BALOBA-1460 file (C-alpha; in Angstrom, 3 decimals):
// residues 144
<rec num="1" residu="m" x="203.296" y="138.413" z="123.619"/>
<rec num="2" residu="f" x="200.478" y="138.409" z="121.128"/>
<rec num="3" residu="l" x="199.069" y="142.048" z="120.534"/>
<rec num="4" residu="g" x="196.596" y="143.699" z="118.392"/>
<rec num="5" residu="r" x="194.122" y="143.092" z="115.887"/>
<rec num="6" residu="y" x="195.083" y="142.450" z="111.285"/>
<rec num="7" residu="t" x="193.142" y="141.862" z="107.919"/>
<rec num="8" residu="h" x="195.639" y="139.668" z="105.912"/>
<rec num="9" residu="t" x="194.408" y="137.822" z="102.669"/>
<rec num="10" residu="m" x="193.832" y="133.309" z="102.862"/>
<rec num="11" residu="d" x="195.037" y="132.355" z="98.950"/>
<rec num="12" residu="t" x="193.332" y="129.806" z="97.287"/>
<rec num="13" residu="k" x="195.485" y="127.309" z="98.798"/>
<rec num="14" residu="g" x="194.317" y="127.952" z="102.852"/>
<rec num="15" residu="r" x="197.369" y="129.872" z="103.410"/>
<rec num="16" residu="l" x="197.810" y="132.957" z="105.486"/>
<rec num="17" residu="t" x="200.343" y="135.453" z="105.682"/>
<rec num="18" residu="i" x="201.020" y="135.716" z="109.875"/>
<rec num="19" residu="p" x="201.655" y="139.002" z="110.911"/>
<rec num="20" residu="a" x="205.584" y="139.693" z="111.214"/>
<rec num="21" residu="r" x="204.987" y="140.574" z="114.938"/>
<rec num="22" residu="f" x="203.754" y="136.289" z="115.742"/>
<rec num="23" residu="r" x="206.419" y="135.118" z="112.992"/>
<rec num="24" residu="g" x="209.183" y="135.180" z="115.593"/>
<rec num="25" residu="l" x="206.668" y="133.890" z="118.552"/>
<rec num="26" residu="l" x="205.882" y="130.486" z="116.572"/>
<rec num="27" residu="e" x="209.463" y="128.700" z="115.810"/>
<rec num="28" residu="p" x="209.461" y="125.814" z="115.674"/>
<rec num="29" residu="g" x="205.918" y="126.044" z="115.141"/>
<rec num="30" residu="a" x="202.576" y="125.738" z="116.704"/>
<rec num="31" residu="y" x="199.542" y="124.251" z="117.150"/>
<rec num="32" residu="i" x="196.304" y="125.562" z="114.935"/>
<rec num="33" residu="s" x="192.685" y="124.299" z="117.177"/>
<rec num="34" residu="q" x="188.832" y="124.750" z="116.361"/>
<rec num="35" residu="g" x="188.150" y="127.566" z="119.339"/>
<rec num="36" residu="f" x="185.789" y="127.971" z="121.899"/>
<rec num="37" residu="e" x="183.297" y="129.796" z="119.117"/>
<rec num="38" residu="q" x="183.171" y="130.360" z="115.658"/>
<rec num="39" residu="n" x="186.845" y="131.082" z="115.401"/>
<rec num="40" residu="l" x="190.577" y="129.155" z="115.314"/>
<rec num="41" residu="m" x="193.226" y="129.474" z="117.878"/>
<rec num="42" residu="v" x="197.170" y="129.112" z="117.476"/>
<rec num="43" residu="l" x="198.956" y="128.140" z="119.869"/>
<rec num="44" residu="t" x="203.372" y="127.804" z="120.706"/>
<rec num="45" residu="a" x="204.250" y="124.246" z="121.453"/>
<rec num="46" residu="p" x="204.263" y="125.280" z="125.063"/>
<rec num="47" residu="a" x="201.014" y="126.353" z="125.690"/>
<rec num="48" residu="f" x="199.015" y="123.712" z="124.318"/>
<rec num="49" residu="e" x="201.652" y="121.604" z="125.847"/>
<rec num="50" residu="r" x="200.417" y="122.657" z="129.095"/>
<rec num="51" residu="i" x="196.446" y="122.584" z="127.892"/>
<rec num="52" residu="s" x="196.970" y="119.644" z="126.619"/>
<rec num="53" residu="a" x="198.567" y="117.818" z="129.828"/>
<rec num="54" residu="r" x="195.510" y="119.778" z="132.300"/>
<rec num="55" residu="v" x="193.429" y="118.174" z="129.369"/>
<rec num="56" residu="n" x="194.561" y="114.590" z="130.018"/>
<rec num="57" residu="g" x="195.523" y="114.625" z="134.103"/>
<rec num="58" residu="m" x="191.091" y="114.613" z="133.832"/>
<rec num="59" residu="s" x="189.418" y="111.128" z="134.493"/>
<rec num="60" residu="l" x="188.622" y="109.311" z="131.751"/>
<rec num="61" residu="t" x="185.162" y="108.700" z="133.667"/>
<rec num="62" residu="d" x="183.502" y="112.278" z="133.075"/>
<rec num="63" residu="p" x="181.786" y="112.419" z="130.005"/>
<rec num="64" residu="t" x="182.444" y="116.167" z="130.075"/>
<rec num="65" residu="a" x="186.436" y="115.775" z="129.686"/>
<rec num="66" residu="r" x="186.054" y="113.596" z="127.474"/>
<rec num="67" residu="q" x="184.165" y="115.945" z="124.605"/>
<rec num="68" residu="l" x="187.156" y="118.041" z="125.976"/>
<rec num="69" residu="k" x="189.748" y="116.541" z="124.852"/>
<rec num="70" residu="r" x="187.159" y="115.199" z="121.564"/>
<rec num="71" residu="l" x="187.751" y="119.882" z="120.977"/>
<rec num="72" residu="l" x="191.012" y="119.983" z="121.053"/>
<rec num="73" residu="f" x="193.012" y="117.021" z="119.982"/>
<rec num="74" residu="a" x="190.483" y="115.905" z="116.742"/>
<rec num="75" residu="t" x="190.217" y="119.843" z="116.049"/>
<rec num="76" residu="a" x="194.018" y="120.105" z="116.193"/>
<rec num="77" residu="d" x="196.946" y="120.298" z="113.273"/>
<rec num="78" residu="w" x="200.610" y="121.356" z="113.577"/>
<rec num="79" residu="v" x="201.672" y="124.411" z="111.518"/>
<rec num="80" residu="e" x="204.733" y="125.306" z="110.401"/>
<rec num="81" residu="v" x="205.194" y="129.274" z="108.597"/>
<rec num="82" residu="d" x="206.498" y="129.154" z="105.352"/>
<rec num="83" residu="s" x="209.891" y="131.131" z="103.925"/>
<rec num="84" residu="s" x="207.012" y="133.685" z="102.457"/>
<rec num="85" residu="g" x="205.474" y="134.534" z="106.540"/>
<rec num="86" residu="r" x="202.091" y="132.409" z="106.108"/>
<rec num="87" residu="i" x="200.480" y="129.277" z="107.762"/>
<rec num="88" residu="l" x="199.195" y="126.320" z="106.165"/>
<rec num="89" residu="i" x="195.162" y="126.407" z="107.323"/>
<rec num="90" residu="p" x="193.324" y="122.697" z="106.724"/>
<rec num="91" residu="q" x="190.477" y="122.605" z="104.971"/>
<rec num="92" residu="f" x="188.254" y="120.917" z="107.762"/>
<rec num="93" residu="l" x="189.083" y="124.265" z="109.968"/>
<rec num="94" residu="r" x="187.827" y="126.641" z="106.942"/>
<rec num="95" residu="e" x="184.527" y="125.097" z="107.409"/>
<rec num="96" residu="v" x="183.588" y="124.774" z="110.457"/>
<rec num="97" residu="s" x="185.228" y="128.491" z="111.074"/>
<rec num="98" residu="g" x="183.843" y="130.063" z="108.060"/>
<rec num="99" residu="i" x="186.707" y="131.243" z="106.886"/>
<rec num="100" residu="n" x="187.124" y="131.503" z="102.786"/>
<rec num="101" residu="g" x="189.181" y="135.114" z="101.629"/>
<rec num="102" residu="e" x="189.552" y="137.523" z="104.023"/>
<rec num="103" residu="a" x="190.879" y="136.931" z="107.690"/>
<rec num="104" residu="i" x="191.008" y="138.601" z="111.052"/>
<rec num="105" residu="i" x="193.729" y="137.859" z="113.477"/>
<rec num="106" residu="v" x="192.633" y="138.609" z="116.843"/>
<rec num="107" residu="g" x="195.886" y="138.917" z="119.516"/>
<rec num="108" residu="a" x="194.992" y="136.839" z="122.948"/>
<rec num="109" residu="g" x="198.165" y="136.971" z="124.999"/>
<rec num="110" residu="d" x="199.724" y="133.845" z="124.662"/>
<rec num="111" residu="y" x="198.309" y="132.500" z="121.531"/>
<rec num="112" residu="f" x="196.202" y="134.389" z="118.609"/>
<rec num="113" residu="e" x="193.402" y="133.662" z="117.079"/>
<rec num="114" residu="i" x="191.535" y="134.232" z="113.451"/>
<rec num="115" residu="w" x="187.972" y="134.976" z="112.389"/>
<rec num="116" residu="s" x="186.094" y="135.481" z="109.401"/>
<rec num="117" residu="p" x="184.729" y="138.545" z="109.099"/>
<rec num="118" residu="a" x="180.789" y="138.196" z="109.912"/>
<rec num="119" residu="a" x="182.435" y="136.321" z="112.448"/>
<rec num="120" residu="w" x="184.763" y="138.900" z="113.814"/>
<rec num="121" residu="l" x="182.258" y="141.775" z="113.508"/>
<rec num="122" residu="p" x="179.357" y="141.044" z="115.879"/>
<rec num="123" residu="k" x="182.833" y="140.058" z="118.971"/>
<rec num="124" residu="a" x="183.838" y="143.462" z="117.852"/>
<rec num="125" residu="a" x="181.242" y="145.145" z="118.301"/>
<rec num="126" residu="e" x="180.664" y="143.987" z="122.072"/>
<rec num="127" residu="l" x="184.541" y="145.026" z="122.356"/>
<rec num="128" residu="q" x="183.073" y="148.770" z="122.491"/>
<rec num="129" residu="d" x="180.445" y="148.606" z="125.232"/>
<rec num="130" residu="t" x="181.579" y="150.750" z="128.307"/>
<rec num="131" residu="e" x="179.141" y="149.216" z="131.101"/>
<rec num="132" residu="t" x="180.078" y="146.081" z="129.910"/>
<rec num="133" residu="n" x="183.640" y="146.989" z="130.247"/>
<rec num="134" residu="a" x="183.630" y="148.015" z="133.329"/>
<rec num="135" residu="q" x="182.751" y="144.560" z="134.990"/>
<rec num="136" residu="r" x="185.330" y="142.787" z="133.253"/>
<rec num="137" residu="f" x="188.029" y="145.656" z="133.822"/>
<rec num="138" residu="a" x="186.227" y="145.261" z="137.839"/>
<rec num="139" residu="m" x="187.156" y="141.282" z="137.677"/>
<rec num="140" residu="l" x="190.642" y="142.227" z="137.312"/>
<rec num="141" residu="e" x="190.497" y="143.613" z="140.846"/>
<rec num="142" residu="l" x="192.842" y="146.795" z="139.876"/>
<rec num="143" residu="s" x="194.359" y="148.948" z="142.164"/>
<rec num="144" residu="s" x="194.856" y="152.545" z="141.143"/>
């Protein structure tokens, strides 16, 4: 499971060091894709394959399904962790996410996200809103 938040620097070639605790979960490789916000998502092969099977099962006649396919598959790429613990983020994904230099890596359970600091700051602030967090946890219907 991908947990925690880390700040790493991407080099000029687009290589980003992945937190050591994440690396073992990314073998033999993973898929990187544009996220739903101005971020990137990195999914293990089984997680990506589950999503792609569901998307591929959707009707081709549905315009929303076609857009979802484009979003998922046209922006996805296979990445592998190199011997230095880095992945190479494709140029087109660096551009759409605004990641250049410093990056914020955020665990999200069965995947993790990569954010530019500028895009992450407002999201991090949203996580500090106690009233909204109470509503979010209420959705889980947790009992004590």
